[in-house]
Structure formats: C-alpha cells, structure tokens
FIDRENKOL-244955 format. One record per residue (C-alpha): residue in one letter; z, x, y negated; residue number from 1. Coordinates in steps of 0.1 Angstrom, whole numbers, padded with zeros to 4 digits. Example, Ala and Ser with C-alpha at 12.3 -4.5 7.8 and 13.67 -1.06 7.14 Angstrom:
% FIDRENKOL-244955
resn | z | x | y | resi
A | 0078 | 0123 | 0045 | 1
S | 0071 | 0137 | 0011 | 2
END
This chain:
% FIDRENKOL-244955
resn | z | x | y | resi
X | 0789 | 0849 | -0885 | 1
X | 0827 | 0838 | -0887 | 2
X | 0842 | 0804 | -0882 | 3
X | 0846 | 0783 | -0918 | 4
X | 0879 | 0790 | -0932 | 5
X | 0888 | 0755 | -0933 | 6
X | 0883 | 0750 | -0891 | 7
X | 0919 | 0736 | -0884 | 8
X | 0945 | 0761 | -0868 | 9
X | 0954 | 0748 | -0835 | 10
X | 0968 | 0771 | -0808 | 11
X | 0954 | 0797 | -0795 | 12
X | 0951 | 0815 | -0762 | 13
X | 0950 | 0858 | -0766 | 14
X | 0947 | 0879 | -0731 | 15
X | 0959 | 0911 | -0730 | 16
X | 0939 | 0935 | -0705 | 17
X | 0965 | 0963 | -0695 | 18
X | 0942 | 0984 | -0672 | 19
X | 0941 | 1020 | -0662 | 20
X | 0910 | 1034 | -0684 | 21
X | 0891 | 1061 | -0662 | 22
X | 0888 | 1095 | -0679 | 23
X | 0855 | 1103 | -0698 | 24
X | 0840 | 1075 | -0676 | 25
X | 0822 | 1048 | -0704 | 26
X | 0801 | 1030 | -0675 | 27
X | 0830 | 1030 | -0648 | 28
X | 0848 | 1021 | -0675 | 29
X | 0825 | 0985 | -0685 | 30
X | 0825 | 0978 | -0653 | 31
X | 0863 | 0980 | -0646 | 32
X | 0871 | 0964 | -0676 | 33
X | 0843 | 0935 | -0671 | 34
X | 0856 | 0928 | -0638 | 35
X | 0892 | 0926 | -0650 | 36
X | 0878 | 0900 | -0676 | 37
X | 0853 | 0878 | -0658 | 38
X | 0878 | 0853 | -0644 | 39
X | 0889 | 0847 | -0680 | 40
X | 0861 | 0825 | -0689 | 41
X | 0868 | 0790 | -0699 | 42
X | 0906 | 0798 | -0700 | 43
X | 0914 | 0821 | -0734 | 44
X | 0900 | 0823 | -0769 | 45
X | 0910 | 0859 | -0778 | 46
X | 0907 | 0891 | -0751 | 47
X | 0922 | 0924 | -0759 | 48
X | 0912 | 0959 | -0744 | 49
X | 0928 | 0990 | -0751 | 50
X | 0919 | 1018 | -0771 | 51
X | 0890 | 1037 | -0766 | 52
X | 0887 | 1019 | -0732 | 53
X | 0853 | 1037 | -0725 | 54
X | 0871 | 1070 | -0726 | 55
X | 0905 | 1074 | -0730 | 56
X | 0920 | 1089 | -0755 | 57
X | 0902 | 1127 | -0758 | 58
X | 0894 | 1146 | -0785 | 59
X | 0869 | 1162 | -0761 | 60
X | 0853 | 1126 | -0756 | 61
X | 0833 | 1130 | -0791 | 62
X | 0807 | 1149 | -0781 | 63
X | 0794 | 1119 | -0758 | 64
X | 0800 | 1095 | -0786 | 65
X | 0776 | 1064 | -0789 | 66
X | 0764 | 1047 | -0813 | 67
X | 0762 | 1012 | -0826 | 68
X | 0730 | 1011 | -0811 | 69
X | 0749 | 1019 | -0771 | 70
X | 0754 | 1005 | -0742 | 71
X | 0792 | 0996 | -0748 | 72
X | 0783 | 0974 | -0781 | 73
X | 0760 | 0957 | -0765 | 74
X | 0784 | 0953 | -0734 | 75
X | 0814 | 0938 | -0755 | 76
X | 0789 | 0919 | -0773 | 77
X | 0777 | 0903 | -0739 | 78
X | 0812 | 0897 | -0727 | 79
X | 0823 | 0875 | -0759 | 80
X | 0793 | 0855 | -0749 | 81
X | 0801 | 0850 | -0712 | 82
X | 0833 | 0843 | -0716 | 83
X | 0829 | 0821 | -0749 | 84
X | 0858 | 0842 | -0765 | 85
X | 0861 | 0866 | -0792 | 86
X | 0864 | 0904 | -0778 | 87
X | 0881 | 0933 | -0789 | 88
X | 0890 | 0970 | -0781 | 89
X | 0883 | 1005 | -0802 | 90
X | 0857 | 1035 | -0783 | 91
X | 0844 | 1065 | -0799 | 92
X | 0812 | 1055 | -0821 | 93
X | 0790 | 1080 | -0841 | 94
X | 0779 | 1065 | -0876 | 95
X | 0775 | 1072 | -0911 | 96
X | 0804 | 1072 | -0934 | 97
X | 0802 | 1060 | -0972 | 98
X | 0782 | 1094 | -0983 | 99
X | 0757 | 1090 | -0952 | 100
X | 0771 | 1120 | -0934 | 101
X | 0773 | 1114 | -0895 | 102
X | 0808 | 1111 | -0883 | 103
X | 0827 | 1097 | -0851 | 104
X | 0849 | 1073 | -0856 | 105
X | 0878 | 1053 | -0834 | 106
X | 0859 | 1024 | -0844 | 107
X | 0876 | 0987 | -0830 | 108
X | 0846 | 0962 | -0821 | 109
X | 0854 | 0925 | -0827 | 110
X | 0829 | 0903 | -0808 | 111
X | 0827 | 0871 | -0808 | 112
X | 0804 | 0845 | -0783 | 113
X | 0778 | 0831 | -0814 | 114
X | 0766 | 0869 | -0815 | 115
X | 0789 | 0879 | -0843 | 116
X | 0799 | 0919 | -0847 | 117
X | 0827 | 0929 | -0869 | 118
X | 0845 | 0960 | -0868 | 119
X | 0878 | 0984 | -0882 | 120
X | 0875 | 1020 | -0883 | 121
X | 0911 | 1032 | -0874 | 122
X | 0930 | 1044 | -0908 | 123
X | 0958 | 1063 | -0898 | 124
X | 0947 | 1095 | -0872 | 125
X | 0971 | 1107 | -0849 | 126
X | 0980 | 1144 | -0861 | 127
X | 1001 | 1150 | -0837 | 128
X | 0971 | 1150 | -0812 | 129
X | 0949 | 1166 | -0838 | 130
X | 0930 | 1135 | -0840 | 131
X | 0922 | 1139 | -0875 | 132
X | 0906 | 1174 | -0869 | 133
X | 0877 | 1154 | -0850 | 134
X | 0875 | 1124 | -0861 | 135
X | 0867 | 1104 | -0896 | 136
X | 0891 | 1081 | -0907 | 137
X | 0885 | 1047 | -0918 | 138
X | 0896 | 1032 | -0952 | 139
X | 0890 | 0991 | -0954 | 140
X | 0912 | 0967 | -0937 | 141
X | 0898 | 0941 | -0913 | 142
X | 0908 | 0901 | -0918 | 143
X | 0887 | 0881 | -0896 | 144
X | 0885 | 0844 | -0890 | 145
X | 0885 | 0828 | -0853 | 146
X | 0901 | 0792 | -0841 | 147
X | 0913 | 0787 | -0878 | 148
X | 0932 | 0817 | -0878 | 149
X | 0933 | 0844 | -0898 | 150
X | 0934 | 0877 | -0874 | 151
X | 0941 | 0916 | -0889 | 152
X | 0930 | 0941 | -0858 | 153
X | 0948 | 0974 | -0859 | 154
X | 0948 | 1007 | -0837 | 155
X | 0977 | 1023 | -0820 | 156
X | 0991 | 1051 | -0847 | 157
X | 0985 | 1020 | -0873 | 158
X | 1014 | 1007 | -0862 | 159
X | 1037 | 1035 | -0880 | 160
X | 1026 | 1027 | -0915 | 161
X | 1041 | 0988 | -0928 | 162
X | 1023 | 0993 | -0961 | 163
X | 0991 | 0992 | -0946 | 164
X | 0999 | 0963 | -0923 | 165
X | 1015 | 0943 | -0948 | 166
X | 1009 | 0908 | -0945 | 167
X | 1005 | 0899 | -0980 | 168
X | 1008 | 0862 | -0999 | 169
X | 0987 | 0851 | -1028 | 170
X | 0993 | 0815 | -1037 | 171
X | 0956 | 0807 | -1050 | 172
X | 0947 | 0817 | -1012 | 173
X | 0944 | 0787 | -0984 | 174
X | 0976 | 0790 | -0964 | 175
X | 0990 | 0815 | -0983 | 176
X | 0992 | 0846 | -0965 | 177
X | 0964 | 0875 | -0952 | 178
X | 0965 | 0865 | -0919 | 179
X | 0986 | 0847 | -0892 | 180
X | 0981 | 0869 | -0861 | 181
X | 0981 | 0909 | -0863 | 182
X | 0971 | 0928 | -0832 | 183
X | 0975 | 0968 | -0819 | 184
X | 0951 | 0982 | -0795 | 185
X | 0966 | 1012 | -0780 | 186
X | 0965 | 1042 | -0759 | 187
X | 1009 | 1049 | -0763 | 188
X | 1022 | 1073 | -0740 | 189
X | 1056 | 1061 | -0723 | 190
X | 1074 | 1096 | -0738 | 191
X | 1074 | 1072 | -0772 | 192
X | 1076 | 1036 | -0752 | 193
X | 1109 | 1026 | -0776 | 194
X | 1089 | 1030 | -0807 | 195
X | 1061 | 1009 | -0794 | 196
X | 1085 | 0981 | -0786 | 197
X | 1107 | 0985 | -0818 | 198
X | 1075 | 0984 | -0840 | 199
X | 1060 | 0954 | -0828 | 200
X | 1090 | 0934 | -0832 | 201
X | 1092 | 0949 | -0869 | 202
X | 1056 | 0945 | -0878 | 203
X | 1060 | 0907 | -0866 | 204
X | 1093 | 0898 | -0882 | 205
X | 1081 | 0912 | -0920 | 206
X | 1046 | 0897 | -0918 | 207
X | 1060 | 0863 | -0907 | 208
X | 1031 | 0867 | -0882 | 209
X | 1026 | 0868 | -0844 | 210
X | 1019 | 0900 | -0832 | 211
X | 1000 | 0910 | -0797 | 212
X | 1003 | 0948 | -0787 | 213
X | 0982 | 0958 | -0758 | 214
X | 0983 | 0992 | -0746 | 215
X | 0972 | 1009 | -0713 | 216
X | 0988 | 1020 | -0679 | 217
X | 0985 | 1050 | -0657 | 218
X | 0980 | 1088 | -0664 | 219
X | 0950 | 1102 | -0681 | 220
X | 0932 | 1136 | -0679 | 221
X | 0957 | 1153 | -0706 | 222
X | 0986 | 1141 | -0681 | 223
X | 1000 | 1118 | -0704 | 224
X | 1016 | 1090 | -0685 | 225
X | 1013 | 1057 | -0701 | 226
X | 1041 | 1025 | -0694 | 227
X | 1022 | 0997 | -0706 | 228
X | 1047 | 0973 | -0725 | 229
X | 1020 | 0954 | -0737 | 230
X | 1034 | 0923 | -0755 | 231
X | 1030 | 0892 | -0777 | 232
X | 1059 | 0887 | -0801 | 233
X | 1066 | 0861 | -0821 | 234
X | 1076 | 0855 | -0861 | 235
X | 1115 | 0861 | -0852 | 236
X | 1108 | 0890 | -0831 | 237
X | 1111 | 0872 | -0803 | 238
X | 1088 | 0885 | -0773 | 239
X | 1069 | 0854 | -0759 | 240
X | 1052 | 0875 | -0727 | 241
X | 1061 | 0910 | -0719 | 242
X | 1041 | 0931 | -0692 | 243
X | 1055 | 0961 | -0675 | 244
X | 1035 | 0993 | -0664 | 245
X | 1009 | 0977 | -0637 | 246
X | 0978 | 0966 | -0642 | 247
X | 0976 | 0929 | -0652 | 248
X | 0957 | 0907 | -0672 | 249
X | 0977 | 0883 | -0690 | 250
X | 0972 | 0851 | -0711 | 251
X | 0998 | 0838 | -0738 | 252
X | 0993 | 0808 | -0760 | 253
X | 1003 | 0812 | -0797 | 254
X | 1018 | 0781 | -0811 | 255
X | 1004 | 0773 | -0847 | 256
X | 1028 | 0744 | -0855 | 257
X | 1059 | 0768 | -0850 | 258
X | 1045 | 0795 | -0871 | 259
X | 1034 | 0767 | -0898 | 260
X | 1076 | 0753 | -0895 | 261
X | 1089 | 0790 | -0897 | 262
X | 1071 | 0798 | -0928 | 263
X | 1082 | 0765 | -0945 | 264
X | 1117 | 0767 | -0933 | 265
X | 1121 | 0803 | -0943 | 266
X | 1095 | 0814 | -0969 | 267
X | 1103 | 0850 | -0974 | 268
X | 1063 | 0859 | -0983 | 269
X | 1072 | 0845 | -1014 | 270
X | 1100 | 0868 | -1025 | 271
X | 1076 | 0901 | -1014 | 272
X | 1064 | 0928 | -1039 | 273
X | 1029 | 0928 | -1051 | 274
X | 1014 | 0962 | -1046 | 275
X | 0976 | 0975 | -1040 | 276
X | 0967 | 1001 | -1013 | 277
X | 0942 | 1030 | -1023 | 278
END
C-alpha cells in the first residue's frame, strides 16, 4: 500500500549503498548487504541497493533465478520493516509474462515497511552483454508515492533512453509532474564511467527533478571493474553527494522546498512536448 497522494512533501533522506556484490552468492549477498544497511534504522527514508545485488550482472545467474515466493523477496520486505524505510534494488526473478509464459526478468523490487511490495521490470536490456537474449524486457514504467514524493525507479541501461525516462507534465495532476525523484540502480563498469556521470546530470536537468544513481564497486566474475561513482544530483545538474570507488553507505537529504522553488522559477515543463510511449 502506498501513502495517500495528499501526503505533504517534506524533505526525503536517501541512502546509497555502494557495495561490492559477491559473484553468484545470493545468501552471502543478503548477509553482506544486510550488515551494511542495519545501522540505517531511523536515519533514512529510502535505501537503494545495486542492480542484481544477489548475484552480480551475469547471464549465467538466470539458471538459479528465484521467484516472487523466494528468499530474496522475503528478505527485502523484512529489511524495509526493520529499517522503517523503503528499500529498493534489482534481482533476477522468474515470473509469468503477459502471455502466461515463464520468463526471467531483471526486476527492481520496491518494498515499504507496511508490507507493501511493487516492482519494475527493466525495459531496456543491455544488448552489448547479450542481456536481451536471456532475459525478458518489461513494458510498464513505475511511479510510486513515498513520504509525499512521487518516485520513478529505473535500472542501469535505462539511463541511456531519455524518452522513457521523461518527466511528463499534466496540468490536471496535483503537482503537475510525473515524479520528483528518479533513481537508477546499476552495475555500470568503470570503462563507461563518463557516460554514467554525464547522463545522470542530463536526466536531472531535463526532468526538473532530483536524480539518484547507485552503482556497485569491485571486480565481478567476468573481470569487469566497477568504480562506483554513485551520486545524488539536484534539478540543476549539481551533485549533492558523490561517492568514489570504495564500499560506502551515504545518506543525503533531498530538499522539497528547493525543488518546488526551482520549478516555480523555471517552469520548463510547461513547454514540453506531449507524447505517448508504446
């Protein structure tokens, strides 16, 4: 269950959990990330874990994909309850597609302390690593409400596709905008760190919103190195917080009044193009 849309929009505390995910070790990763986030109880509103945080970004992990009844879904719901905060991250999960066929999705889970659970299936599958040959693509964009904020969760490669990520404006909607915060959970290798940093800023500027990007660190089982570079970016494209290439948990407070003032002062959304995503 999500909060009432009329909930006042106060400042929001967002925690980036930039960890070194263990390769193909779901139980070990649940223990590892559980220890990292345990101290956050009472100090945060939203906890972000990396993409595929139970296995690393691996096509081979598909063979051990869990279901929605598996231990990781139960774990993330329990973490939300313990922390009294929303917790989000993606895992490989097997589920039925729209036609009733069993498929594996790169599924972002959104768990809230009241027992609520939503999900978003990664739409843009990373062709360069042949993700599209093994996993099923999602179709629907997700916007959730939390602590008075409208939030749009996306996954890694989605960052490169601004049309799907566009913050649309509807004059009849309270507040007008689709969302106030957009976040990306990722396994984004250091070889492409510059696009990661650049596109996070672009999405924040064009969407007149805060953007959080949460990446992993370390080297995975494919020999790919990850430099982290997790960040929270404000609506002007300025970093509010930035991480380097080390394991770290950091919490940033997003300023609701500053976001509202910027939109009032610079209402570019009123000049945006109307379109529909198929």
